[in-house]
BAFI-3210 file (N, C-alpha, C; in Angstrom, 3 decimals, decimal comma, padded with zeros to 6 digits):
// residues 155
n [1|2|3|4|5|6|7|8|9|10|11|12|13|14|15|16|17|18|19|20|21|22|23|24|25|26|27|28|29|30|31|32|33|34|35|36|37|38|39|40|41|42|43|44|45|46|47|48|49|50|51|52|53|54|55|56|57|58|59|60|61|62|63|64|65|66|67|68|69|70|71|72|73|74|75|76|77|78|79|80|81|82|83|84|85|86|87|88|89|90|91|92|93|94|95|96|97|98|99|100|101|102|103|104|105|106|107|108|109|110|111|112|113|114|115|116|117|118|119|120|121|122|123|124|125|126|127|128|129|130|131|132|133|134|135|136|137|138|139|140|141|142|143|144|145|146|147|148|149|150|151|152|153|154|155]
n.u [-006,278|-006,752|-005,420|-005,819|-007,247|-007,754|-011,010|-011,779|-014,192|-014,140|-012,738|-011,972|-011,502|-009,828|-009,442|-006,630|-004,720|-001,797|000,657|003,620|005,662|008,436|009,062|011,079|012,179|012,845|011,813|009,056|008,565|008,332|006,259|004,193|004,418|003,735|000,781|-000,074|-000,338|-001,155|-000,149|-000,348|-003,006|-004,872|-005,873|-004,563|-003,223|-001,349|-001,632|-003,858|-005,410|-005,583|-004,889|-004,965|-006,134|-004,365|-003,720|-001,150|000,113|002,095|004,284|006,841|008,079|009,294|011,979|015,627|017,956|021,219|024,031|022,411|020,645|022,095|023,819|022,729|021,558|019,230|018,862|017,966|016,866|016,669|016,219|017,407|020,608|023,163|021,366|021,547|020,384|020,316|019,372|019,776|018,495|017,718|017,317|015,486|013,374|013,103|012,286|009,714|007,993|007,936|006,738|007,372|009,823|008,931|006,965|008,864|010,156|008,419|007,281|009,478|009,432|007,302|005,705|006,730|004,681|001,292|-000,415|001,181|001,202|-001,542|-001,681|-000,042|-001,385|-003,225|-001,904|-001,952|-000,544|000,538|001,732|001,484|-000,933|-003,747|-006,009|-007,978|-009,546|-011,533|-014,205|-014,122|-013,266|-010,587|-008,930|-006,698|-003,129|-000,791|002,627|004,688|004,483|004,698|007,349|010,006|012,578|010,971|010,670|012,357|014,049|014,302|017,556]
n.v [035,967|033,245|030,138|028,748|026,058|023,178|021,201|017,919|018,372|020,761|020,748|020,892|018,664|018,522|017,102|017,008|017,122|016,079|016,399|014,899|015,170|015,921|017,180|018,098|015,990|016,345|018,595|018,656|016,621|017,966|019,863|017,817|016,747|019,046|019,634|017,224|017,064|018,950|021,766|023,958|025,265|027,771|026,718|024,927|022,387|020,522|018,014|016,865|015,299|017,369|017,412|017,350|014,827|013,786|013,065|011,684|011,640|010,339|009,153|008,133|009,942|011,678|013,698|013,575|016,078|016,911|014,541|012,908|010,811|008,266|008,386|008,547|006,389|004,257|002,498|-000,531|-002,968|-006,314|-007,426|-009,828|-011,327|-009,557|-008,737|-006,250|-004,339|-002,516|-000,363|001,871|005,247|005,422|002,764|002,147|003,923|003,256|000,957|-001,652|-000,418|002,761|004,553|004,342|005,909|008,391|007,997|007,168|009,639|011,540|010,020|010,270|012,697|013,393|013,021|010,353|007,521|007,141|009,241|010,014|007,948|007,774|009,898|009,622|007,878|009,206|009,747|009,283|007,476|007,101|005,386|006,831|008,491|007,600|007,418|006,008|007,999|009,579|010,204|011,619|014,352|015,435|018,729|020,527|020,928|023,098|022,859|023,410|026,112|027,449|027,827|028,481|026,951|024,299|022,924|020,793|020,697|017,470|016,097]
n.w [034,840|032,799|031,763|028,263|027,648|025,404|024,822|024,223|022,709|021,747|019,512|016,149|013,220|010,286|007,061|004,788|001,755|000,450|-002,180|-002,567|-004,613|-005,927|-003,289|-000,489|001,841|004,757|005,261|004,435|006,106|008,648|008,439|007,894|010,850|012,226|011,378|011,879|014,822|015,306|015,817|014,385|014,792|016,627|018,930|020,086|022,301|024,309|025,488|024,400|021,481|019,087|016,214|012,867|009,943|007,523|004,215|001,901|-001,281|-003,786|-002,801|-003,656|-005,041|-003,520|-002,203|-001,956|-000,219|-001,393|-001,028|000,624|-000,560|-001,109|001,198|003,424|006,185|007,234|010,420|011,953|014,624|015,174|017,490|017,874|018,801|017,281|015,244|013,744|011,299|007,914|005,844|002,791|002,107|-000,624|-001,412|000,269|-000,780|-003,560|-003,157|-002,217|-000,313|-000,396|000,899|003,417|004,142|004,507|006,588|008,425|009,183|009,939|012,218|013,838|014,596|016,152|019,735|021,813|023,260|024,218|023,417|021,169|019,377|018,629|017,386|014,889|013,385|012,143|009,834|006,488|003,721|000,692|-002,630|-005,692|-007,345|-006,786|-003,869|-001,088|000,050|-000,812|-000,091|002,457|001,162|001,004|001,639|-000,530|000,494|000,102|000,116|-001,287|-001,606|000,710|001,315|-000,767|-000,578|-000,288|-002,201|-004,665|-008,031|-009,695|-010,491]
ca.u [-006,542|-006,782|-004,865|-006,725|-006,924|-008,989|-011,278|-011,821|-015,516|-013,559|-011,728|-012,802|-010,534|-010,058|-008,536|-005,503|-004,392|-000,397|001,383|004,628|006,120|009,725|009,218|012,118|011,718|012,681|010,889|007,948|007,900|008,148|004,760|003,067|004,204|002,999|-000,454|-000,795|-000,121|-002,465|000,340|-001,004|-003,899|-004,567|-006,267|-003,495|-003,194|-000,175|-002,005|-005,113|-005,143|-006,367|-004,342|-005,875|-006,241|-003,237|-003,410|000,052|000,062|003,074|005,515|007,806|008,635|009,982|013,483|016,763|018,884|023,083|024,131|021,598|019,615|022,916|024,969|021,746|021,342|018,394|019,130|016,721|017,617|015,584|015,921|018,151|022,054|023,906|020,534|021,287|020,317|020,378|019,093|019,933|016,922|017,710|016,678|013,711|012,412|013,288|011,927|008,356|007,256|008,385|005,879|008,427|010,513|007,763|006,530|009,687|010,799|007,380|007,541|010,573|009,012|006,352|006,185|006,485|003,800|000,138|-000,594|001,969|000,724|-002,826|-001,504|000,581|-002,412|-003,914|-000,987|-001,809|000,702|000,296|002,106|000,865|-002,162|-004,871|-006,009|-009,129|-009,994|-012,065|-015,369|-013,933|-013,090|-009,623|-008,608|-005,242|-002,442|000,331|003,529|005,684|004,148|005,108|008,852|010,798|013,362|010,376|010,582|013,601|013,708|015,056|018,554]
ca.v [035,156|031,571|029,893|028,126|024,294|022,738|019,852|017,266|018,544|022,109|020,370|020,758|018,222|018,507|016,510|017,719|016,439|016,687|015,960|015,063|015,030|017,000|017,913|017,790|014,925|016,852|019,899|018,137|016,002|019,094|020,246|017,136|016,616|019,908|019,209|015,679|017,061|020,273|022,709|024,837|025,613|028,527|026,296|023,628|021,870|019,582|016,671|016,645|015,258|018,111|017,158|016,837|014,082|014,177|012,492|012,136|011,021|010,445|009,389|007,864|010,700|012,711|014,260|013,998|017,010|016,561|012,935|011,881|009,340|007,321|008,139|008,385|004,909|003,758|001,260|-001,157|-004,393|-007,477|-008,076|-010,986|-010,700|-009,636|-008,547|-005,071|-004,284|-001,411|000,003|003,222|005,618|005,008|001,596|002,364|005,023|002,650|-000,857|-002,006|000,445|003,890|005,473|004,317|007,071|009,669|007,791|007,130|010,733|012,212|009,464|010,296|014,016|013,389|012,145|008,931|007,525|006,872|010,108|009,962|006,705|008,041|011,039|009,170|007,010|010,215|010,114|008,466|007,665|006,419|005,616|007,290|009,328|007,444|006,831|005,569|008,826|010,800|010,628|012,778|015,487|016,477|020,112|020,483|021,680|023,556|023,059|024,198|027,692|027,932|028,264|028,045|025,798|023,037|021,896|020,577|019,493|016,154|016,499]
ca.w [033,557|033,218|030,470|027,616|027,390|024,704|025,358|023,027|022,004|021,075|018,382|014,670|012,604|008,897|006,049|003,915|000,784|000,171|-002,998|-002,128|-005,674|-005,998|-002,250|000,335|002,766|005,837|005,274|004,262|007,393|009,644|008,307|008,561|011,909|013,060|010,996|012,592|016,133|015,519|016,187|013,265|015,402|017,588|020,172|020,451|023,762|024,371|025,724|023,883|020,018|018,020|014,739|011,339|009,172|006,173|003,145|001,105|-002,461|-004,567|-001,815|-003,946|-005,734|-002,841|-003,104|-000,568|-000,821|-001,213|-001,495|001,432|-000,791|-000,837|002,230|004,922|006,123|008,539|010,865|013,106|015,336|015,127|018,630|018,199|018,905|016,026|014,239|013,409|009,916|007,615|004,369|002,534|001,593|-001,908|-001,158|000,710|-001,757|-004,782|-002,589|-002,307|000,697|-000,411|001,867|004,726|004,718|005,365|008,091|009,606|009,628|010,732|013,385|014,849|015,126|017,117|021,140|021,922|024,165|023,650|022,296|019,891|018,707|018,281|016,140|013,493|012,955|011,098|008,869|005,305|002,744|-000,647|-003,450|-006,837|-007,376|-005,900|-002,452|-000,695|001,108|-001,392|000,402|003,103|000,443|001,771|000,877|-000,792|001,253|-000,730|000,828|-001,870|-001,812|002,114|001,324|-002,067|-000,335|000,201|-003,669|-005,745|-008,921|-009,715|-011,629]
c.u [-006,015|-005,937|-006,120|-006,387|-008,186|-009,376|-011,641|-013,381|-015,344|-013,236|-012,519|-011,455|-010,835|-009,260|-007,745|-005,262|-003,176|000,195|002,669|005,752|007,063|009,734|010,164|011,741|011,930|011,736|009,558|007,291|007,738|006,959|003,923|002,957|003,382|001,375|-001,028|-000,695|-001,077|-001,679|000,037|-002,453|-003,806|-005,075|-005,507|-003,140|-002,027|-000,624|-003,315|-004,513|-005,815|-005,710|-005,460|-005,342|-005,045|-003,144|-002,113|000,109|001,363|004,249|007,061|008,760|009,083|011,664|014,361|017,618|020,666|023,140|023,276|020,965|020,462|023,660|023,884|021,652|020,181|018,783|017,810|017,404|016,525|015,114|016,819|019,658|022,716|023,070|020,512|021,227|020,030|019,892|019,300|018,594|017,013|017,106|015,618|012,763|012,252|012,518|010,304|007,530|007,997|007,846|006,716|009,038|010,083|007,371|007,517|010,144|009,492|007,206|007,973|010,308|007,758|006,476|006,097|005,410|002,475|-000,455|-000,072|001,575|-000,602|-002,808|-000,777|-000,432|-003,254|-003,224|-001,277|-000,947|000,459|001,221|001,458|000,033|-003,308|-004,795|-007,674|-010,219|-010,938|-013,406|-015,201|-013,662|-011,770|-009,122|-007,003|-004,413|-001,036|001,385|004,823|005,849|004,527|006,352|009,471|011,522|012,642|010,419|011,848|013,272|014,982|016,190|018,571]
c.v [033,598|031,201|028,613|026,747|023,633|021,312|019,329|017,460|019,819|021,831|020,053|020,130|018,029|017,308|017,350|016,825|016,887|016,032|015,962|014,789|016,321|017,619|017,383|017,015|015,400|017,999|019,567|017,026|016,922|019,335|019,378|016,639|017,449|019,834|018,138|016,222|018,351|021,279|024,190|025,606|026,410|028,166|025,251|023,555|020,865|018,388|016,326|016,291|015,944|018,330|017,244|015,919|014,312|012,890|012,733|011,045|011,063|010,186|008,914|008,571|011,952|012,530|014,274|014,957|016,320|015,086|012,081|010,792|008,431|007,190|008,007|007,136|004,991|002,494|000,914|-002,531|-005,060|-008,004|-009,338|-010,639|-010,805|-009,189|-007,036|-005,045|-002,840|-001,087|001,634|003,895|005,319|003,771|001,386|002,842|003,865|001,351|-000,500|-000,930|001,780|004,842|005,511|005,623|008,226|009,412|007,783|008,674|011,538|011,500|009,587|012,259|014,237|012,778|010,639|008,666|007,062|007,965|010,448|009,056|007,182|009,377|010,551|008,152|007,974|010,421|008,889|008,493|006,937|006,637|006,163|008,083|009,165|007,014|007,105|006,854|010,023|011,031|011,484|014,381|016,434|017,563|020,225|021,391|021,954|023,649|023,313|025,454|028,296|028,283|027,633|026,780|024,125|022,021|022,019|020,106|018,426|016,251|015,300]
c.w [033,304|031,660|029,939|027,714|026,827|025,079|023,905|022,223|021,501|019,823|017,125|013,672|011,085|008,592|005,373|003,039|000,327|-001,185|-002,699|-003,265|-005,549|-004,613|-001,216|001,233|004,209|006,018|004,953|005,433|008,522|009,421|008,299|009,699|012,665|012,703|011,940|014,190|016,591|015,910|015,209|013,793|016,510|018,846|020,412|021,729|023,743|024,760|025,560|021,979|019,358|016,904|013,931|010,882|007,918|005,438|001,993|000,054|-002,894|-003,742|-002,377|-004,910|-004,913|-003,000|-001,463|-000,904|-000,792|-002,001|-000,257|000,833|-000,820|000,488|003,711|005,220|007,261|009,125|011,712|013,428|015,269|016,370|019,094|018,033|017,730|014,973|013,946|011,953|009,368|006,246|004,098|001,878|000,151|-001,979|-000,847|-000,139|-003,242|-004,544|-002,999|-001,165|000,716|000,411|003,204|005,218|005,183|006,489|008,955|010,067|010,207|012,057|014,582|015,266|016,180|018,539|021,061|023,414|023,499|022,844|020,862|018,839|017,974|017,155|014,871|012,982|011,846|009,774|007,688|004,740|001,952|-001,730|-004,799|-006,646|-006,471|-004,385|-002,123|000,259|000,535|-000,746|001,617|002,528|001,317|000,746|000,638|000,161|000,557|-000,120|000,340|-001,954|-000,097|002,013|-000,133|-001,785|-000,308|-001,115|-004,335|-006,869|-008,918|-010,856|-012,195]
res [m|k|t|y|m|a|r|p|s|d|i|n|k|k|w|f|l|v|d|a|k|d|l|v|l|g|r|l|s|v|v|l|a|n|y|v|r|g|k|h|k|a|n|y|t|p|s|i|d|c|g|d|n|i|v|v|i|n|a|e|k|v|v|l|t|g|k|k|i|d|d|k|i|h|y|w|h|t|g|y|p|g|g|i|k|s|r|s|y|n|e|i|i|e|g|k|n|p|e|k|a|i|k|l|a|v|k|r|m|i|p|k|g|p|l|g|r|q|q|i|k|k|l|h|i|y|t|g|e|n|h|p|h|l|a|q|n|p|e|p|l|n|i|e|a|m|n|k|k|n|k|r|e|v|k]
***
């Protein structure tokens, strides 16, 4: 018996719409990373891009549990000596690019390299309800129904 390896012609790509309102960031990111990579499909092949396109709306309304919103810090380096920079997730979500919090979490869950860079381009994140992908007719993906822990109410 041979191992099945999908070809690019065998892959059927879909568009999904996810509303991130009151969803936990880490749990949302795991689902998004799996859908972008195509691991939810039966014909998943690690060396082929068989994932789907995902449109995420309401990125600014994502929730972090516990005290992570203030205590969790994102670090990056500018490349210059002494160029370490940091920002808490509260500053990221309330800043001008709140979609960056979701993008960073998903980007760290997919492989590094050319295939991972190709897969992360299929993740489209927007603040607010509007998005420019209405022509693709994305079907809604209900992440909160997958597990009761995926959604938290803001207190």
